[in-house]
Every structure is written in structure tokens, then in C-alpha cells.
N, C-alpha and C positions, 0 to 999 in steps of 0.2 A: 867641712861639707866638700861634696867630687866633683870635682873637674869641671868647667865645661870652657868657652873659647867664645871669644869675640872675633868675631867681622860683617863684614855687608852682607848680608840677607841678600841672596836668589831664586829663580824659580821657585825649585824644587821647596822654599822654606814658605812660600807663602799661608798652606794650609794651618800652614802654626802659627805664625805671625796675626794672624786676623787674629785667630784662636786668641795670644796674648793679651793680645791691645783691646777687644774687647771686652774681655775679665778686665784689667785691669785698665781702663776709660771705666767702664763700670763703674767698680769700686771707687776709683777717683773722684767723682763724681755726684753719687750718689749722693744727698743733701744738701748738696751746693746749686743743681739749676734742675729744674723740671725732668723730668723722670718720661716724657714723650722727646724729648729738646737729647735730651741725653741715646735717644734709643734714634733718633733720627742721624745723631751726627756719628755715631756707633755704624749706622747701615750705608752712610757719605762715601765720610774717611777710611775704613776700616773694612769693610767686601776685596776680595781675592784679588776683585779688577783693579778696583780703588788702587788697593799695592805697588800691583802687578803698574801701574801708568805710575807710580814715585820712585817703585825703582830704578824704571829706567829713566828717571827726570833727572837732566844734566846738570841744574839749577839748587843744590841740597849734593850734600855728602851721601844723600838714597841712606838706607835704613842699619844702621849697627844692628847687629846683634848679640846678642847671650843665651849662645846652643848647647845641649849635651845632648844627644844622642837620639839627634833630629828635631827635639822639641825646644823652641824658643822663650826661654828665661824672662827672659828684658829685649828694649831696641829702643834707639835713642837716632834722633838727626837732628844738623844743622846746616846754614847755607851764612854766605852774608849779606850783611847789609850796603855796606859801600865796601870801598878797595881795602879797606883794613880795619871789617868793623864786622863781627861774622856776632847772629843770633842762633842763640838754639829753641827748636821748633818744640821735640817732645823726649823724653827718656818718661818707661814706661816699664814695670818690673810685676810680673806676674803678681797676688799677692804674697799669698803660701810661699816665695822666694826672695823678698822685699832684710832686709837687713843683714844683706848676705857679702856685702862688695859691689851686688852689679851693678848697681844702676850708676855706680864711682866711677868702677873700669869702662865701661860704658859711656860717660861721661870720659874720659883721658882718653880716650879712644877717636871720640869725635873734634876735641882739643883740640890735642896732638895733628888730626890735620885739617885744621882750619888755621890753627898756628906751620907749618907746615904751606904755607896758601897763601903768608902770610898777616892773618888777622892779628890783631895787634889789645881787642877785649869782645866780652865777651856778653848778649844780652839773655836775657830768659823770662817771660813773659806769664804768672801764674798765680792762677784766680784765688781770688783775696777767701781768707778761709781755708784752704788747699790745705793742711792740717800732715801730707807726706811732701807736698812740692819745697813749698815755704822754711823748713824744715833741711831740708836737703841741700837743695842751693845756699844757703845764709852759713851752713859747714862747711859750704867748699871756698867760701872769702864770697861770693857772692854778695853784694851792697842793694838795702832801696834803693832805686832813686824817683819811684815815682810811680804814678798809676797811669792807663788809660781806657778808652772804650778794649770791649774785650773781642776779638776775633766770634766773625760769627756769617752763614753763609745764611746771603735774603730772603726765607723762604718762596716770598712772589718774585724777586728778579735774575737768584740763583748769582746771583751778586757774592763777593767777599763788601764787607763790612764793618766798621767798629763798633763796637752798639758802646753806644756811649752813657743811656742809665747799668749799665753793668762792667764796671771797674776793673781791670786786672795789676797788680801788683810786675813794677817794670827791674830786675835785677840788671847786676851788669859785674867785673872784675871785671880787673886785668888782665889780661896775661903772658908771660910771660915762656919765653924760650926752654923747650924741658920742659915741663911739668907736667 
């Protein structure tokens, strides 16, 4: 594969980042979630305006992106759950670019930043039956530790809630400096 760069997303990346995230999210969740929920989530989270706010938010790593010639091929980010425990929020790779090491390199960049800031472990939630996510994380040393309700935005209140009717798998791994 020709080369690409891993770096933090900036304002000029937003249209390409939004397009890649919309395509990847739809590809990942079609058949796992209702179509109307997929469309609502994409409209709310992956619009250029929402992504602009996300890259300016200092409560997480921001979006790391894999980019080639101005086209975003993949993206991911994470944050701290507690002073020494981190959470991977998202990693998506364009469906046509999967299985080329992009997701692994994104995970490595995010993890390196979190380790540098003191993370000793890392968590990630994966939708049950996500045939793309589960094997990716297991291959990188994450162990299944349990389940919890899936995060979603309440349609009526707009608040973040955990939906106990739909469980996500909770994976964990110990982090080692220099990973």
C-alpha cells in the first residue's frame, strides 16, 4: 500500500473526516442497529459541525486520522476514565481500506498518547455481534470483561443514557510503556 500519515485532525480535514466516518459507521452497524437509528446517529455525531466541536474538545485525544493526499482513510480517539485508566471511544477505517494496518496504527498512536499521560490500562465497548470490532480488539490483546448497556442519546431529552435493553461488550487490556 502506498503511504499515508497518522496525525491529529484539523479544521481542513473535517469534510473528508465526516464522509469517511459516515460511510464506515453505516457499514459497521447495518444489520446490527435499526436503519433510522443509524441515520440519526450519523446526522448528530458525524456532521462537520459536530466534528468541529469534537476536534476542539480538550476532554479527549481528539481525532487521530490516517490521511493520504487530503483524504481521510481512518480515524480514532480516546480519553481517560480515571487518572490511570483510559477508554478508546472510536476507531473506524473506510471499508475499502480495511485490513491494511490503518486501524492498528491509529490504535498505536492513540495508545501512545494515553500512556504518555499516565494510562495503565485501556477499555473499549463493542456492540455485540460486531464482526469487525470484536476480532480487531481481541487480536490486540483486549480481553472480554463483561457487558453494559449501550450508550445512546435519548430521543426525547437529548441526554446521554445507557440502554440496558441493548448490551455492549466491554473489553480491557493492560498497557505497557513503549507499546
